Residue frames as a rotation matrix with the C-alpha (Angstrom) as fourth column:
UNK 1
-0.511 -0.732 -0.452 8.42
-0.850 0.510 0.134 37.65
0.132 0.452 -0.882 -7.66
UNK 2
-0.957 0.176 0.231 6.16
0.078 0.921 -0.381 34.99
-0.280 -0.346 -0.895 -6.00
UNK 3
-0.203 0.942 -0.266 2.88
-0.750 -0.324 -0.577 36.23
-0.630 0.082 0.772 -7.58
UNK 4
0.087 0.435 0.896 0.67
0.193 0.875 -0.443 33.70
-0.977 0.212 -0.007 -9.34
UNK 5
0.921 0.242 -0.305 0.87
-0.211 -0.347 -0.914 35.67
-0.327 0.906 -0.269 -12.54
UNK 6
0.097 -0.967 -0.235 4.75
-0.992 -0.113 0.051 35.15
-0.076 0.229 -0.971 -12.55
UNK 7
-0.403 -0.206 0.892 4.24
-0.286 0.954 0.091 31.48
-0.869 -0.218 -0.443 -12.00
UNK 8
0.639 0.650 0.410 1.90
0.269 0.310 -0.912 31.28
-0.720 0.693 0.024 -14.99
UNK 9
0.820 -0.310 -0.481 4.25
-0.557 -0.625 -0.547 33.37
-0.131 0.716 -0.685 -17.08
UNK 10
-0.161 -0.958 0.238 7.30
-0.875 0.250 0.415 31.24
-0.457 -0.142 -0.878 -16.11
UNK 11
0.149 0.250 0.957 5.52
0.014 0.967 -0.255 28.05
-0.989 0.052 0.141 -17.34
UNK 12
0.971 0.224 -0.086 5.82
-0.066 -0.095 -0.993 29.36
-0.230 0.970 -0.078 -20.89
UNK 13
0.320 -0.924 -0.210 9.63
-0.945 -0.297 -0.135 29.35
0.062 0.242 -0.968 -20.61
UNK 14
-0.712 -0.451 0.539 9.69
-0.473 0.874 0.107 25.55
-0.519 -0.179 -0.836 -19.87
UNK 15
0.195 0.905 -0.377 7.03
-0.918 0.032 -0.396 24.75
-0.346 0.423 0.837 -22.52
UNK 16
0.049 -0.298 -0.953 9.00
-0.711 0.660 -0.242 21.87
0.701 0.690 -0.180 -24.08
UNK 17
-0.919 -0.381 -0.097 9.61
-0.178 0.623 -0.762 20.17
0.351 -0.683 -0.641 -20.68
UNK 18
-0.485 0.816 0.313 5.95
-0.606 -0.056 -0.793 20.53
-0.630 -0.575 0.522 -19.81
UNK 19
0.357 0.539 -0.763 4.88
-0.927 0.305 -0.219 18.95
0.114 0.786 0.608 -23.07
UNK 20
-0.428 -0.579 -0.694 7.37
-0.410 0.809 -0.422 16.06
0.806 0.104 -0.583 -22.46
UNK 21
-0.923 0.040 0.383 6.03
-0.367 0.210 -0.906 15.70
-0.116 -0.977 -0.179 -18.94
UNK 22
-0.029 0.999 -0.017 2.45
-0.860 -0.034 -0.509 15.46
-0.509 0.000 0.861 -20.17
UNK 23
0.303 0.083 -0.949 3.39
-0.818 0.533 -0.214 12.92
0.489 0.842 0.229 -22.82
UNK 24
-0.692 -0.630 -0.352 5.30
-0.337 0.713 -0.614 10.75
0.638 -0.307 -0.707 -20.40
UNK 25
-0.698 0.544 0.465 2.36
-0.493 0.105 -0.863 10.77
-0.518 -0.833 0.195 -17.94
UNK 26
0.315 0.864 -0.392 -0.07
-0.896 0.135 -0.423 9.95
-0.313 0.485 0.817 -20.65
UNK 27
-0.050 -0.463 -0.885 2.29
-0.684 0.662 -0.307 7.24
0.728 0.590 -0.350 -21.94
UNK 28
-0.925 -0.291 0.243 2.44
-0.367 0.530 -0.764 5.77
0.094 -0.796 -0.598 -18.43
UNK 29
-0.248 0.923 0.293 -1.32
-0.724 0.024 -0.690 5.57
-0.644 -0.383 0.662 -18.35
UNK 30
0.462 0.378 -0.802 -1.44
-0.869 0.371 -0.326 3.75
0.175 0.848 0.500 -21.63
UNK 31
-0.433 -0.697 -0.572 1.20
-0.478 0.715 -0.510 1.30
0.765 0.052 -0.642 -20.52
UNK 32
-0.828 0.131 0.545 -0.57
-0.516 0.201 -0.833 0.74
-0.219 -0.971 -0.099 -17.27
UNK 33
0.129 0.987 -0.094 -3.81
-0.824 0.054 -0.563 0.03
-0.551 0.151 0.821 -19.10
UNK 34
0.691 0.320 -0.648 -2.50
-0.711 0.458 -0.533 -2.16
0.126 0.830 0.544 -21.79
UNK 35
-0.165 -0.851 -0.499 0.58
-0.598 0.488 -0.635 -3.98
0.784 0.194 -0.590 -20.58
UNK 36
0.852 0.460 -0.250 0.50
-0.176 0.701 0.691 -7.20
0.493 -0.545 0.678 -18.58
UNK 37
0.169 -0.924 -0.343 4.21
0.364 0.382 -0.850 -7.16
0.916 0.019 0.401 -17.77
UNK 38
-0.734 -0.476 0.484 3.99
-0.130 -0.602 -0.788 -4.76
0.667 -0.641 0.380 -14.82
UNK 39
0.249 0.968 0.016 0.78
-0.157 0.024 0.987 -6.06
0.956 -0.249 0.158 -13.30
UNK 40
0.394 -0.045 -0.918 2.36
0.788 0.530 0.312 -7.51
0.473 -0.847 0.244 -10.10
UNK 41
-0.701 -0.698 -0.145 4.39
0.691 -0.614 -0.382 -4.40
0.178 -0.368 0.913 -9.43
UNK 42
-0.649 0.558 0.517 1.30
-0.323 -0.818 0.476 -2.12
0.688 0.142 0.711 -10.01
UNK 43
0.385 0.817 -0.428 -1.00
0.108 0.421 0.901 -4.41
0.916 -0.393 0.074 -7.95
UNK 44
-0.074 -0.454 -0.888 1.50
0.973 0.162 -0.165 -4.21
0.219 -0.876 0.430 -5.02
UNK 45
-0.920 -0.257 0.296 1.41
0.224 -0.964 -0.142 -0.42
0.322 -0.064 0.945 -5.39
UNK 46
-0.221 0.934 0.282 -2.41
-0.450 -0.354 0.820 -0.30
0.865 0.054 0.498 -5.31
UNK 47
0.395 0.414 -0.820 -2.59
0.525 0.630 0.572 -2.76
0.754 -0.656 0.032 -2.34
UNK 48
-0.544 -0.658 -0.521 -0.22
0.824 -0.300 -0.482 -0.52
0.161 -0.691 0.705 -0.41
UNK 49
-0.866 0.301 0.399 -2.36
-0.260 -0.953 0.155 2.44
0.427 0.030 0.904 -1.07
UNK 50
0.117 0.944 -0.310 -5.46
-0.089 0.321 0.943 0.44
0.989 -0.082 0.121 -0.17
UNK 51
0.030 -0.158 -0.987 -3.97
0.873 0.486 -0.051 -0.53
0.488 -0.860 0.152 3.20
UNK 52
-0.916 -0.378 -0.132 -2.96
0.398 -0.828 -0.395 3.07
0.040 -0.415 0.909 3.94
UNK 53
-0.575 0.761 0.301 -6.57
-0.392 -0.579 0.715 4.19
0.718 0.293 0.631 2.94
UNK 54
0.235 0.732 -0.639 -8.11
0.279 0.579 0.766 1.69
0.931 -0.358 -0.068 5.24
UNK 55
-0.334 -0.447 -0.830 -6.05
0.922 0.028 -0.387 2.83
0.196 -0.894 0.403 8.19
UNK 56
-0.977 -0.050 0.209 -6.96
0.054 -0.998 0.014 6.43
0.208 0.025 0.978 7.51
UNK 57
-0.207 0.978 0.013 -10.69
-0.281 -0.072 0.957 5.60
0.937 0.194 0.289 7.23
UNK 58
0.378 0.366 -0.850 -10.59
0.611 0.591 0.527 3.87
0.695 -0.719 0.000 10.70
UNK 59
-0.730 -0.681 -0.060 -8.90
0.501 -0.473 -0.725 6.83
0.465 -0.559 0.687 12.41
UNK 60
-0.417 0.587 -0.695 -10.68
0.735 -0.233 -0.637 9.02
-0.536 -0.776 -0.334 14.90
UNK 61
0.308 0.441 -0.843 -10.94
-0.200 -0.836 -0.510 11.85
-0.930 0.326 -0.169 12.32
UNK 62
0.244 -0.256 0.935 -10.79
0.765 0.644 -0.023 10.32
-0.596 0.721 0.353 8.83
UNK 63
0.881 0.209 0.425 -11.15
0.447 -0.662 -0.601 13.65
0.156 0.720 -0.677 6.96
UNK 64
0.772 -0.634 0.050 -8.23
-0.596 -0.695 0.402 15.28
-0.221 -0.340 -0.914 8.89
UNK 65
0.189 -0.737 0.649 -6.07
-0.065 0.650 0.757 12.04
-0.980 -0.186 0.075 8.57
UNK 66
0.455 0.015 0.891 -6.72
0.840 0.326 -0.434 11.90
-0.297 0.945 0.136 4.81
UNK 67
0.985 -0.014 0.172 -5.87
0.051 -0.930 -0.365 15.61
0.165 0.368 -0.915 4.42
UNK 68
0.552 -0.825 0.119 -2.60
-0.643 -0.331 0.691 15.46
-0.531 -0.458 -0.713 6.31
UNK 69
0.056 -0.570 0.820 -1.40
0.313 0.789 0.528 12.34
-0.948 0.227 0.222 4.53
UNK 70
0.540 0.206 0.816 -2.45
0.824 0.069 -0.562 13.45
-0.172 0.976 -0.132 1.04
UNK 71
0.987 -0.145 0.063 -1.03
-0.133 -0.977 -0.165 17.01
0.085 0.155 -0.984 1.46
UNK 72
0.396 -0.893 0.213 2.31
-0.572 -0.058 0.818 15.99
-0.718 -0.446 -0.533 2.98
UNK 73
0.158 -0.300 0.941 2.70
0.437 0.876 0.206 13.02
-0.886 0.378 0.270 0.59
UNK 74
0.662 0.260 0.703 1.95
0.746 -0.146 -0.649 15.04
-0.066 0.954 -0.291 -2.56
UNK 75
0.956 -0.278 0.090 3.76
-0.264 -0.954 -0.140 18.33
0.125 0.110 -0.986 -1.70
UNK 76
0.371 -0.882 0.292 6.91
-0.461 0.099 0.882 16.74
-0.806 -0.462 -0.370 -0.31
UNK 77
0.067 -0.348 0.935 7.25
0.659 0.719 0.220 14.30
-0.749 0.602 0.278 -3.29
UNK 78
0.783 0.286 0.552 6.44
0.621 -0.410 -0.668 17.13
0.036 0.866 -0.499 -5.77
UNK 79
0.868 -0.496 -0.018 9.08
-0.485 -0.856 0.180 19.48
-0.105 -0.148 -0.983 -4.43
UNK 80
0.138 -0.842 0.522 11.70
-0.283 0.472 0.835 16.71
-0.949 -0.263 -0.173 -4.13
UNK 81
0.302 -0.028 0.953 10.96
0.785 0.574 -0.232 15.58
-0.541 0.818 0.195 -7.76
UNK 82
0.985 -0.041 0.169 11.58
0.063 -0.823 -0.565 19.23
0.162 0.567 -0.808 -8.91
UNK 83
0.537 -0.826 0.171 14.93
-0.772 -0.399 0.496 19.33
-0.342 -0.398 -0.851 -7.08
UNK 84
0.287 -0.393 0.873 15.80
0.006 0.913 0.409 15.85
-0.958 -0.112 0.265 -8.16
UNK 85
0.978 0.195 0.069 16.07
0.099 -0.149 -0.984 17.17
-0.182 0.969 -0.165 -11.70
UNK 86
0.465 -0.880 -0.099 19.61
-0.843 -0.474 0.255 17.97
-0.271 -0.035 -0.962 -10.94
UNK 87
-0.291 -0.527 0.798 20.36
-0.199 0.849 0.489 14.22
-0.936 -0.017 -0.353 -11.58
UNK 88
-0.942 -0.235 -0.239 19.74
-0.245 -0.006 0.970 14.86
-0.229 0.972 -0.051 -15.33
UNK 89
-0.318 0.932 -0.176 15.96
-0.948 -0.313 0.059 14.53
0.000 0.185 0.983 -14.96
UNK 90
-0.760 -0.028 -0.649 15.96
-0.194 0.963 0.186 10.76
0.620 0.268 -0.737 -14.47
UNK 91
-0.896 0.401 -0.191 13.82
0.348 0.367 -0.862 10.78
-0.276 -0.839 -0.469 -11.35
UNK 92
-0.401 0.769 -0.498 11.07
-0.540 -0.637 -0.549 13.01
-0.740 0.049 0.671 -12.69
UNK 93
-0.414 0.136 -0.900 11.00
-0.842 0.317 0.435 10.80
0.345 0.939 -0.016 -15.79
UNK 94
-0.844 0.008 -0.536 10.50
0.139 0.969 -0.204 7.68
0.518 -0.246 -0.819 -13.69
UNK 95
-0.818 0.526 -0.232 8.03
0.126 -0.230 -0.965 9.34
-0.561 -0.819 0.122 -11.39
UNK 96
-0.334 0.711 -0.618 5.73
-0.870 -0.485 -0.087 10.38
-0.362 0.509 0.781 -14.30
UNK 97
-0.493 0.082 -0.866 5.81
-0.609 0.678 0.411 7.06
0.621 0.730 -0.284 -15.96
UNK 98
-0.906 0.036 -0.422 5.17
0.300 0.758 -0.579 5.02
0.299 -0.651 -0.698 -12.77
UNK 99
-0.698 0.677 -0.233 2.36
-0.075 -0.393 -0.916 7.33
-0.712 -0.622 0.325 -11.49
UNK 100
-0.251 0.588 -0.769 0.70
-0.967 -0.195 0.166 7.24
-0.052 0.785 0.617 -14.95
UNK 101
-0.578 0.048 -0.815 0.95
-0.299 0.917 0.265 3.46
0.760 0.397 -0.515 -15.07
UNK 102
-0.947 0.286 -0.147 -0.72
0.246 0.351 -0.904 3.15
-0.207 -0.892 -0.403 -11.55
UNK 103
-0.375 0.843 -0.385 -3.68
-0.530 -0.536 -0.657 5.26
-0.760 -0.042 0.648 -12.74
UNK 104
-0.257 0.207 -0.944 -3.91
-0.931 0.210 0.299 3.37
0.261 0.955 0.138 -15.99
UNK 105
-0.801 -0.063 -0.595 -3.92
0.048 0.984 -0.169 -0.01
0.597 -0.164 -0.786 -14.18
UNK 106
-0.830 0.549 -0.098 -6.48
0.072 -0.068 -0.995 1.20
-0.553 -0.833 0.017 -11.67
UNK 107
-0.217 0.773 -0.596 -8.81
-0.878 -0.422 -0.228 2.18
-0.428 0.474 0.770 -14.50
UNK 108
-0.462 -0.038 -0.886 -8.22
-0.601 0.748 0.281 -1.20
0.653 0.662 -0.368 -16.24
UNK 109
-0.961 0.061 -0.271 -9.12
0.223 0.753 -0.619 -3.02
0.166 -0.655 -0.737 -12.93
UNK 110
-0.569 0.793 -0.218 -12.24
-0.289 -0.441 -0.850 -0.94
-0.770 -0.420 0.480 -12.36
UNK 111
-0.084 0.537 -0.839 -13.49
-0.995 -0.091 0.041 -1.54
-0.054 0.839 0.542 -15.93
UNK 112
-0.576 -0.168 -0.800 -12.66
-0.408 0.907 0.103 -5.28
0.709 0.386 -0.591 -15.76
UNK 113
-0.975 0.213 -0.061 -14.53
0.141 0.385 -0.912 -5.64
-0.171 -0.898 -0.405 -12.44
UNK 114
-0.324 0.892 0.314 -17.70
0.812 0.092 0.576 -4.31
0.485 0.442 -0.755 -14.02
UNK 115
-0.018 0.277 -0.961 -17.78
0.769 -0.610 -0.190 -1.27
-0.639 -0.742 -0.202 -11.82
UNK 116
0.864 0.425 0.269 -18.53
0.499 -0.652 -0.571 2.15
-0.067 0.627 -0.776 -13.27
UNK 117
-0.173 -0.941 0.292 -15.53
0.984 -0.180 0.003 3.70
0.049 0.287 0.957 -14.88
UNK 118
-0.012 0.300 0.954 -17.44
0.353 -0.891 0.285 6.95
0.936 0.340 -0.095 -15.24
UNK 119
0.890 0.456 0.000 -18.05
0.152 -0.297 0.943 7.12
0.430 -0.839 -0.334 -11.52
UNK 120
0.419 -0.841 -0.342 -14.41
0.854 0.238 0.463 6.50
-0.308 -0.486 0.818 -10.73
UNK 121
-0.479 -0.638 0.603 -13.23
0.808 -0.588 0.020 9.26
0.342 0.497 0.797 -13.01
UNK 122
0.047 0.579 0.814 -16.07
0.143 -0.810 0.568 11.80
0.989 0.089 -0.121 -12.24
UNK 123
0.880 0.421 0.219 -16.29
-0.133 -0.224 0.965 11.19
0.455 -0.879 -0.141 -8.48
UNK 124
0.833 -0.519 -0.192 -12.92
0.495 0.543 0.678 9.66
-0.248 -0.659 0.710 -7.59
UNK 125
-0.169 -0.951 0.257 -10.40
0.960 -0.100 0.262 11.51
-0.223 0.291 0.930 -9.76
UNK 126
-0.012 0.152 0.988 -11.98
0.733 -0.671 0.112 14.67
0.680 0.726 -0.103 -11.28
UNK 127
0.886 0.463 -0.011 -12.83
0.365 -0.684 0.631 16.78
0.285 -0.563 -0.776 -8.17
UNK 128
0.672 -0.699 -0.243 -9.24
-0.034 -0.357 0.933 16.92
-0.739 -0.619 -0.264 -6.91
UNK 129
0.113 -0.695 0.710 -7.41
0.757 0.523 0.392 15.60
-0.644 0.493 0.585 -9.97
UNK 130
0.705 0.246 0.665 -8.31
0.665 -0.554 -0.501 18.56
0.245 0.795 -0.554 -12.03
UNK 131
0.835 -0.490 0.250 -5.83
-0.532 -0.835 0.140 20.47
0.140 -0.250 -0.958 -9.91
UNK 132
0.577 -0.598 0.557 -3.58
-0.338 0.446 0.829 17.74
-0.744 -0.666 0.055 -8.59
UNK 133
0.521 -0.335 0.785 -2.62
0.662 0.739 -0.124 16.03
-0.539 0.584 0.607 -11.86
UNK 134
0.765 -0.266 0.587 -1.69
0.299 -0.660 -0.689 19.29
0.570 0.703 -0.425 -13.78
UNK 135
0.746 -0.512 0.427 0.35
-0.663 -0.636 0.396 20.41
0.068 -0.578 -0.813 -10.77
UNK 136
0.506 -0.583 0.636 2.30
-0.022 0.728 0.685 17.13
-0.862 -0.361 0.355 -10.60
UNK 137
0.582 -0.278 0.764 2.95
0.810 0.274 -0.518 17.27
-0.065 0.921 0.385 -14.30
UNK 138
0.846 -0.239 0.477 4.19
-0.132 -0.960 -0.248 20.89
0.517 0.147 -0.843 -13.77
UNK 139
0.674 -0.598 0.434 6.44
-0.574 -0.055 0.817 19.87
-0.465 -0.800 -0.380 -10.89
UNK 140
0.380 -0.546 0.747 7.94
0.455 0.813 0.363 17.04
-0.805 0.202 0.557 -12.96
UNK 141
0.787 -0.042 0.615 8.21
0.553 -0.392 -0.735 19.50
0.272 0.919 -0.285 -15.93
UNK 142
0.810 -0.472 0.347 10.39
-0.555 -0.809 0.195 21.62
0.189 -0.351 -0.917 -13.78
UNK 143
0.492 -0.613 0.619 12.42
-0.218 0.602 0.769 18.65
-0.843 -0.512 0.162 -12.80
UNK 144
0.532 -0.238 0.813 12.95
0.783 0.503 -0.366 17.79
-0.322 0.831 0.453 -16.52
UNK 145
0.869 -0.164 0.466 13.88
0.128 -0.836 -0.534 21.32
0.477 0.524 -0.705 -17.30
UNK 146
0.729 -0.576 0.371 16.36
-0.586 -0.243 0.773 21.29
-0.355 -0.781 -0.515 -14.39
UNK 147
0.370 -0.506 0.779 17.94
0.342 0.854 0.393 18.10
-0.864 0.121 0.489 -15.88
UNK 148
0.680 -0.081 0.729 18.15
0.725 -0.081 -0.684 19.78
0.114 0.993 0.003 -19.24
UNK 149
0.866 -0.384 0.319 19.89
-0.376 -0.922 -0.091 22.84
0.329 -0.041 -0.943 -17.85
UNK 150
0.484 -0.729 0.485 22.43
-0.413 0.298 0.861 20.65
-0.771 -0.617 -0.157 -15.97
UNK 151
0.414 -0.320 0.852 23.08
0.669 0.742 -0.047 18.69
-0.617 0.590 0.521 -19.18
UNK 152
0.824 -0.108 0.557 23.65
0.364 -0.652 -0.665 21.92
0.434 0.751 -0.498 -21.17
UNK 153
0.792 -0.552 0.260 25.96
-0.605 -0.650 0.460 23.25
-0.085 -0.522 -0.849 -18.51
UNK 154
0.462 -0.601 0.653 27.94
0.065 0.757 0.650 20.03
-0.885 -0.258 0.389 -18.61
UNK 155
0.361 -0.265 0.894 28.42
0.899 0.356 -0.257 20.38
-0.250 0.896 0.367 -22.43
UNK 156
0.978 0.084 0.190 29.03
0.133 -0.955 -0.266 24.18
0.159 0.286 -0.945 -22.41
UNK 157
0.160 -0.952 -0.261 32.55
0.919 0.047 0.392 25.61
-0.361 -0.303 0.882 -22.77
UNK 158
-0.738 -0.587 0.332 34.15
0.668 -0.707 0.234 28.98
0.097 0.395 0.914 -23.30
UNK 159
-0.897 0.381 0.223 31.74
-0.357 -0.923 0.142 31.75
0.260 0.048 0.964 -24.12
UNK 160
-0.069 0.889 -0.453 28.75
-0.159 0.438 0.885 29.34
0.985 0.133 0.111 -23.88
UNK 161
-0.224 -0.085 -0.971 29.73
0.819 0.524 -0.234 28.46
0.529 -0.847 -0.048 -20.30
UNK 162
-0.941 -0.210 -0.266 29.72
0.320 -0.806 -0.497 32.03
-0.110 -0.553 0.826 -19.27
UNK 163
-0.665 0.747 0.025 26.33
-0.560 -0.520 0.645 32.52
0.495 0.415 0.764 -20.78
UNK 164
-0.206 0.583 -0.786 24.86
0.403 0.783 0.475 29.71
0.892 -0.219 -0.396 -18.75
UNK 165
-0.877 -0.259 -0.404 25.30
0.461 -0.223 -0.859 31.70
0.133 -0.940 0.315 -15.48
UNK 166
-0.778 0.628 0.018 22.34
-0.621 -0.764 -0.174 34.08
-0.095 -0.147 0.985 -16.00
UNK 167
-0.127 0.768 -0.628 20.19
-0.506 0.494 0.707 31.18
0.853 0.407 0.326 -17.12
UNK 168
-0.471 -0.046 -0.881 20.91
0.567 0.749 -0.342 29.42
0.676 -0.661 -0.327 -13.86
UNK 169
-0.981 0.138 -0.137 20.00
0.013 -0.654 -0.756 32.55
-0.194 -0.743 0.640 -11.77
UNK 170
-0.493 0.835 -0.246 16.78
-0.837 -0.377 0.396 32.89
0.238 0.401 0.885 -13.77
UNK 171
-0.214 0.427 -0.879 15.96
-0.131 0.879 0.459 29.20
0.968 0.213 -0.132 -13.32
UNK 172
-0.745 -0.146 -0.651 16.41
0.587 0.319 -0.744 29.29
0.317 -0.936 -0.152 -9.51
UNK 173
-0.874 0.484 -0.048 14.05
-0.406 -0.780 -0.477 32.16
-0.268 -0.397 0.878 -9.30
UNK 174
-0.195 0.815 -0.546 11.47
-0.810 0.180 0.557 30.33
0.552 0.551 0.625 -11.38
UNK 175
-0.377 -0.012 -0.926 12.01
0.238 0.965 -0.109 27.13
0.895 -0.262 -0.362 -9.27
UNK 176
-0.970 0.006 -0.244 11.43
0.236 -0.220 -0.946 29.05
-0.060 -0.975 0.212 -6.00
UNK 177
-0.576 0.807 -0.127 8.16
-0.806 -0.587 -0.077 30.57
-0.137 0.058 0.989 -7.34
UNK 178
-0.131 0.525 -0.841 6.98
-0.600 0.634 0.488 27.32
0.790 0.568 0.232 -8.75
UNK 179
-0.739 -0.196 -0.645 7.73
0.309 0.751 -0.583 25.40
0.599 -0.630 -0.495 -5.50
UNK 180
-0.920 0.392 -0.012 5.54
-0.199 -0.492 -0.847 27.84
-0.338 -0.777 0.531 -3.52
UNK 181
-0.234 0.881 -0.411 2.56
-0.965 -0.262 -0.012 27.59
-0.118 0.394 0.912 -5.94
UNK 182
-0.349 0.112 -0.930 2.86
-0.287 0.932 0.220 23.83
0.892 0.344 -0.294 -6.33
UNK 183
-0.893 -0.030 -0.450 2.52
0.406 0.377 -0.832 23.49
0.195 -0.926 -0.324 -2.56
UNK 184
-0.685 0.708 -0.171 -0.42
-0.511 -0.634 -0.580 25.98
-0.519 -0.310 0.796 -2.39
UNK 185
-0.144 0.704 -0.695 -2.31
-0.939 0.124 0.320 24.29
0.312 0.699 0.644 -5.26
UNK 186
-0.453 -0.028 -0.891 -1.70
0.052 0.997 -0.057 20.83
0.890 -0.073 -0.450 -3.68
UNK 187
-0.969 0.238 -0.067 -3.02
0.031 -0.152 -0.988 22.18
-0.246 -0.959 0.140 -0.39
UNK 188
-0.325 0.880 -0.346 -6.24
-0.903 -0.397 -0.161 23.13
-0.279 0.260 0.924 -2.19
UNK 189
-0.145 0.249 -0.958 -6.36
-0.641 0.714 0.282 19.67
0.754 0.655 0.056 -3.98
UNK 190
-0.816 -0.236 -0.528 -5.80
0.197 0.745 -0.638 17.86
0.544 -0.624 -0.561 -0.65
UNK 191
-0.770 0.634 0.075 -8.74
-0.424 -0.419 -0.803 19.80
-0.477 -0.650 0.591 0.96
UNK 192
-0.060 0.793 -0.606 -10.99
-0.996 -0.010 0.086 18.78
0.062 0.609 0.791 -1.91
UNK 193
-0.269 -0.174 -0.947 -9.76
-0.402 0.914 -0.054 15.15
0.875 0.367 -0.316 -1.96
UNK 194
-0.903 -0.144 -0.404 -10.19
0.270 0.542 -0.796 14.67
0.333 -0.828 -0.451 1.78
UNK 195
-0.638 0.759 -0.132 -13.68
-0.283 -0.391 -0.876 16.21
-0.716 -0.521 0.464 1.87
UNK 196
0.123 0.759 -0.639 -15.57
-0.890 -0.201 -0.410 16.17
-0.440 0.619 0.650 -1.49
UNK 197
-0.175 -0.266 -0.948 -13.85
-0.753 0.656 -0.045 13.20
0.634 0.706 -0.316 -3.08
UNK 198
-0.982 -0.186 0.012 -13.97
-0.143 0.710 -0.690 11.19
0.120 -0.680 -0.724 0.15
UNK 199
-0.439 0.893 0.097 -17.68
-0.446 -0.123 -0.887 11.96
-0.780 -0.432 0.452 0.50
UNK 200
0.166 0.503 -0.848 -18.45
-0.984 0.026 -0.177 11.08
-0.067 0.864 0.499 -3.12
UNK 201
-0.263 -0.434 -0.862 -16.57
-0.593 0.777 -0.211 7.76
0.761 0.456 -0.462 -2.92
UNK 202
-0.860 -0.041 0.508 -17.87
-0.489 0.350 -0.799 6.68
-0.145 -0.936 -0.321 0.51
C-alpha cells in the first residue's frame, strides 16, 4: 500500500487537482514578478527568511542547522496543508499562491539588482527545487482534492451520499501513502539544499 509505485499511480486519480495546483503556483510566481501591490508583504517575507538564514549560517554546524530547519519546515507544512484541505481547500489555495509570489518576487529582485538570474535558478533553486517544488505542488494538490471531496459530500444526498463512503475510504488510503512519500522526498530535497545548494550559493 505504501509503495512508491502506488504513490505515482494515485497521482493520476487527482489529476485535475494537481493541474489546478500547478496553475495556482505558476500564477503566484507571475503575480509576485509583475505586481507592485504586494511588494511590502513579500519583502517582509524575504527579510524574515534572510534573518533565519543568517542565524543558521552562524551556528556551530551550518549544514546540520539548515538541514533540520528546511526538512522540518517543509515536511510539517506540507503534511498540514494536505490535511487542511478539509476546510474546502482554502488553505492549500492560499499556500500555493503566496509561495509562488515569494519566488516570483525574489526572481524580480535578483534581476533588478543586476545579479545573475541564471545563477540563482541553476545554483540556488534547481538542485533541490527539482524535487521540492513538485512535491509541494503535489501536497497542495491533495489538499485541493480533499476540499473537493468535502464539498461533494456536503452536496450529496440519498444514493449519492451512500456512494461517497467508498470514495472517502479510498482517499484516506491515498492520503496516507502520499504523506509518507512527501516526507521522504522532502528529506532528500533538504539533504541536497543543506549541502549542494548551500555550497553552490556560498
